[in-house]
C-alpha positions in Angstrom: 0.0 0.0 0.0 1.0 3.6 -0.3 2.7 5.4 2.6 -0.5 7.4 3.2 -2.6 4.2 3.3 -0.1 2.6 5.6 -0.3 5.6 8.0 -4.1 5.4 7.9 -4.0 1.7 8.7 -1.7 2.3 11.7 -3.9 5.2 13.0 -7.0 2.9 12.7 -5.4 0.3 14.9 -5.1 -2.3 12.2 -1.4 -2.8 12.6 0.4 -4.6 15.5 4.0 -5.4 16.2 4.8 -8.3 18.5 1.3 -8.2 19.8 1.2 -4.5 20.6 -0.7 -1.9 18.6 1.6 0.1 16.4 2.0 3.9 16.4 3.3 6.3 13.8 7.1 6.4 14.0 7.5 2.9 15.5 10.3 0.8 14.0 10.2 -2.9 13.3 12.3 -5.5 11.5 10.3 -7.8 9.3 13.0 -10.5 9.7 12.7 -10.7 13.5 9.4 -8.9 14.5 5.9 -10.2 14.0 4.1 -7.5 12.0 0.3 -8.0 11.5 -2.2 -6.1 9.4 -5.8 -7.1 10.3 -4.3 -10.1 12.1 -2.4 -11.3 8.9 1.4 -11.4 8.9 3.1 -9.0 6.5 6.5 -7.8 5.5 8.2 -11.1 4.6 8.7 -12.1 1.0 7.0 -15.4 0.2 4.8 -15.2 3.3 2.2 -18.1 3.2 -1.3 -17.0 4.0 -4.2 -19.2 5.1 -7.6 -17.5 5.3 -11.2 -18.4 6.2 -13.9 -16.2 4.5 -17.6 -16.0 4.9 -18.6 -15.8 1.2 -21.9 -13.9 0.7 -24.6 -15.1 -1.6 -24.3 -13.5 -5.0 -20.5 -13.5 -5.0 -18.7 -15.7 -7.5 -15.8 -18.0 -6.3 -13.2 -16.7 -8.8 -10.4 -14.2 -8.8 -11.9 -12.5 -11.9 -15.2 -12.7 -13.7 -15.8 -12.0 -17.4 -19.4 -10.9 -16.6 -18.2 -8.2 -14.1 -19.9 -9.8 -11.1 -18.5 -9.3 -7.6 -16.0 -12.0 -6.8 -14.1 -13.2 -3.8 -11.1 -11.3 -5.2 -12.9 -8.1 -4.4 -13.3 -9.1 -0.8 -9.5 -9.6 -0.3 -8.4 -6.7 -2.6 -6.8 -4.8 0.3 -4.7 -7.8 1.5 -1.7 -6.9 -0.7 -1.0 -10.5 -1.5 -2.7 -12.7 -4.1 -4.5 -15.6 -2.6 -7.0 -18.0 -4.3 -9.9 -20.1 -3.1 -9.7 -23.7 -2.3 -12.7 -25.4 -3.9 -15.8 -23.5 -4.8 -19.2 -22.3 -3.6 -21.7 -21.6 -6.3 -23.2 -18.1 -6.8 -26.2 -18.7 -4.6 -24.4 -20.6 -1.9 -22.7 -18.9 1.0 -20.5 -19.5 4.0 -17.1 -20.9 4.7 -14.5 -20.6 2.0 -10.8 -21.2 2.5 -8.2 -19.2 0.6 -4.4 -19.5 0.4 -1.3 -18.9 -1.7 0.2 -22.2 -0.6 -0.4 -24.8 -3.4 0.6 -27.8 -1.2 -1.8 -26.8 1.5 -4.6 -26.3 -1.1 -4.0 -29.8 -2.4 -4.1 -31.4 1.1 -7.4 -29.7 1.7 -9.1 -30.4 -1.6 -7.7 -33.8 -2.8 -10.5 -36.4 -2.6 -8.2 -39.1 -1.1 -8.0 -37.0 2.1 -11.8 -37.1 2.6 -12.1 -33.8 4.4 -15.6 -33.4 5.8 -17.6 -30.4 4.9 -20.8 -29.5 6.7 -23.6 -27.5 5.2 -26.8 -26.0 6.8 -29.4 -26.5 4.2 -32.9 -24.9 4.4 -35.2 -27.0 2.3 -38.8 -27.5 1.4 -40.5 -30.8 0.3 -43.5 -33.0 0.7 -42.0 -35.7 2.9 -39.1 -34.3 4.9 -38.5 -37.4 6.9 -38.3 -39.6 3.9 -36.1 -37.1 2.0 -33.6 -36.8 4.9 -33.4 -40.6 5.0 -32.8 -40.7 1.2 -29.9 -38.3 1.6 -28.3 -40.7 4.0 -28.1 -43.5 1.4 -25.8 -43.8 -1.6 -26.8 -41.9 -4.7 -25.6 -41.7 -8.4 -25.2 -38.1 -9.6 -23.7 -37.0 -12.9 -22.5 -40.6 -13.5 -20.7 -40.8 -10.2 -21.6 -43.0 -7.2 -21.9 -40.5 -4.3 -21.1 -41.6 -0.7 -24.0 -41.3 1.8 -24.2 -38.0 3.6 -24.5 -37.6 7.3 -27.8 -35.8 7.8 -29.4 -34.3 10.9 -32.7 -32.5 11.2 -32.0 -29.2 13.1 -35.5 -27.8 13.1 -38.8 -27.4 11.2 -40.2 -23.9 10.7 -43.8 -22.9 11.1 -44.0 -22.7 7.3 -43.1 -26.4 6.9 -39.5 -25.8 5.9 -36.7 -27.8 7.4 -33.1 -26.9 8.3 -30.9 -29.9 7.7 -27.2 -30.4 8.6 -25.7 -32.2 5.7 -22.1 -33.5 5.9 -20.2 -34.8 2.9 -16.5 -35.4 2.1 -16.5 -35.3 -1.8 -17.6 -31.9 -2.9 -18.4 -32.4 -6.5 -20.0 -29.6 -8.5 -23.2 -28.4 -6.7 -23.3 -31.8 -5.0 -25.5 -31.0 -2.0 -28.1 -29.2 -4.3 -28.2 -32.1 -6.7 -28.5 -34.6 -3.8 -31.4 -32.6 -2.3 -33.1 -32.4 -5.8 -32.8 -36.2 -6.2 -34.4 -36.6 -2.7 -37.3 -34.4 -3.7 -36.2 -31.3 -1.8 -36.0 -27.7 -3.0 -33.0 -25.9 -1.6 -33.9 -22.4 -0.3 -30.6 -21.6 1.3 -27.2 -23.4 1.5 -24.5 -22.3 3.9 -21.2 -24.1 4.4 -20.5 -23.9 8.2 -17.5 -26.2 8.6 -14.6 -27.7 6.6 -12.3 -30.1 8.5 -11.3 -28.3 11.8 -12.3 -24.9 10.5 -15.7 -23.5 11.5 -17.5 -20.5 10.1 -18.6 -19.4 13.6 -19.7 -15.7 13.9 -17.5 -14.5 11.0 -19.7 -11.8 9.3 -20.6 -12.2 5.6 -17.9 -10.7 3.3 -15.2 -10.8 6.0 -12.2 -13.1 6.5 -9.8 -14.1 9.2 -6.5 -15.9 9.4 -6.5 -19.6 10.2 -5.0 -20.6 13.6 -1.9 -22.7 13.8 -4.1 -25.6 15.0 -6.5 -25.3 12.1 -3.6 -25.3 9.6 -2.0 -28.3 11.3 -5.3 -30.3 11.0 -4.7 -30.6 7.3 -1.1 -31.9 7.6 
């Protein structure tokens, strides 16, 4: 960022050095001091970043979009380092999205052989919710692939007859949860990814991101 932008970030309390808020005129050595901007380490060439984002509905999971739609790249534009999403959430889905600039880490998270579980809270509508939920828990064939059974829990039923399901899978094929629900006779009204491996969405606001903890990163080793 420019010197003016850096000064504004310091004055806004967004910068810390070794755990203490930075002030204008402070000195720091990027080789020996921990310098954070919005909780993210900065100042070291080749710094690896690991982020959790709450992707809002209507944002595309790409770093650029030929249609000019808002993308996750817009949400991390002020980071100063290029990161990219691990996996995808479709335009109308929302919730937890991991981003990094570490290719090895991205492969460990996304490779099917590692069977990392992903949990979604899915608001659905259908004629026989009990039967549909049971159907999701059995093997399915979607787009020519045999899909492993999902772990399904009924979280609540609304007064309007809609159901909120917890659906956990470990494959993550294109629009998999939506296609599974369709095959089970359910219409998806809202789809939110709330967990991936050891990383939980928690109270992270839509459109915001945070750094993964050391423990969350280590889970994927």
